[in-house]
Phi, psi and omega in degrees: 000132181277164179306306181296327176292320181294316178297327177297311178300319182290315178294319189282321190261351181229305184283328180292304180300329179292316173296325179295313180295321181293324184262353187278132177291348181273002176279348179096178184286157182284325182265154182291157177294163184293138177085000181279143181266355176273136182277353179252142175273175181302315185295313178297326176296318179289323177299316178293320175299310180295326177300315186282309189265353176064226186298326175298320174297330179286328174292325174293326178291316181296323176294318184283331172307315184269000180262344174282137177295141173284139172245148177270150179304138177095355184269000000 
Protein backbone atom coordinates (compact mmCIF):
# COMPACT_ATOMS: atom_id res chain seq x y z
CA UNK A 1 0.00 0.00 0.00
CA UNK A 2 1.43 3.36 -0.95
CA UNK A 3 1.47 6.36 1.36
CA UNK A 4 -1.47 8.36 -0.09
CA UNK A 5 -3.71 5.29 0.02
CA UNK A 6 -2.75 4.61 3.62
CA UNK A 7 -3.54 8.19 4.65
CA UNK A 8 -6.87 8.02 2.82
CA UNK A 9 -7.81 4.86 4.70
CA UNK A 10 -6.83 6.43 8.04
CA UNK A 11 -8.80 9.62 7.38
CA UNK A 12 -11.91 7.94 5.98
CA UNK A 13 -12.19 5.01 8.38
CA UNK A 14 -10.89 6.59 11.59
CA UNK A 15 -10.67 10.40 11.67
CA UNK A 16 -13.92 11.20 9.83
CA UNK A 17 -16.08 9.02 12.13
CA UNK A 18 -14.26 10.42 15.15
CA UNK A 19 -14.97 13.99 14.02
CA UNK A 20 -18.60 13.13 13.31
CA UNK A 21 -19.17 11.74 16.81
CA UNK A 22 -17.32 14.64 18.43
CA UNK A 23 -19.37 17.27 16.59
CA UNK A 24 -22.77 15.58 16.45
CA UNK A 25 -25.43 17.12 18.71
CA UNK A 26 -26.99 13.65 19.10
CA UNK A 27 -23.91 12.29 20.92
CA UNK A 28 -25.05 13.81 24.18
CA UNK A 29 -23.28 16.15 26.59
CA UNK A 30 -19.54 16.06 27.21
CA UNK A 31 -19.96 16.07 30.99
CA UNK A 32 -21.79 13.32 32.90
CA UNK A 33 -25.32 13.88 34.20
CA UNK A 34 -25.69 15.25 37.72
CA UNK A 35 -25.52 12.52 40.33
CA UNK A 36 -23.73 10.09 38.05
CA UNK A 37 -20.87 8.08 39.48
CA UNK A 38 -19.19 7.73 36.09
CA UNK A 39 -16.56 10.41 35.34
CA UNK A 40 -17.33 10.40 31.59
CA UNK A 41 -20.28 11.88 29.75
CA UNK A 42 -22.02 10.17 26.84
CA UNK A 43 -20.13 12.14 24.17
CA UNK A 44 -16.73 11.32 25.64
CA UNK A 45 -17.76 7.68 25.94
CA UNK A 46 -18.68 7.54 22.25
CA UNK A 47 -15.44 9.29 21.32
CA UNK A 48 -13.46 6.62 23.18
CA UNK A 49 -15.45 3.82 21.52
CA UNK A 50 -14.86 5.26 18.04
CA UNK A 51 -11.21 5.97 18.87
CA UNK A 52 -10.63 2.32 19.77
CA UNK A 53 -12.98 0.58 17.33
CA UNK A 54 -12.77 2.97 14.34
CA UNK A 55 -15.46 2.46 11.71
CA UNK A 56 -17.07 -0.34 13.72
CA UNK A 57 -17.52 2.04 16.67
CA UNK A 58 -19.05 4.58 14.31
CA UNK A 59 -21.57 2.00 13.12
CA UNK A 60 -22.39 1.28 16.76
CA UNK A 61 -22.96 5.03 17.27
CA UNK A 62 -25.27 5.19 14.24
CA UNK A 63 -27.24 2.21 15.50
CA UNK A 64 -27.60 3.69 19.00
CA UNK A 65 -28.65 7.11 17.66
CA UNK A 66 -31.82 5.76 16.15
CA UNK A 67 -32.71 3.34 18.95
CA UNK A 68 -33.14 6.10 21.53
CA UNK A 69 -36.49 7.88 21.54
CA UNK A 70 -36.35 11.46 20.46
CA UNK A 71 -37.28 14.04 23.06
CA UNK A 72 -38.28 17.59 22.43
CA UNK A 73 -36.49 20.45 24.20
CA UNK A 74 -38.09 21.19 27.53
CA UNK A 75 -39.37 17.65 28.16
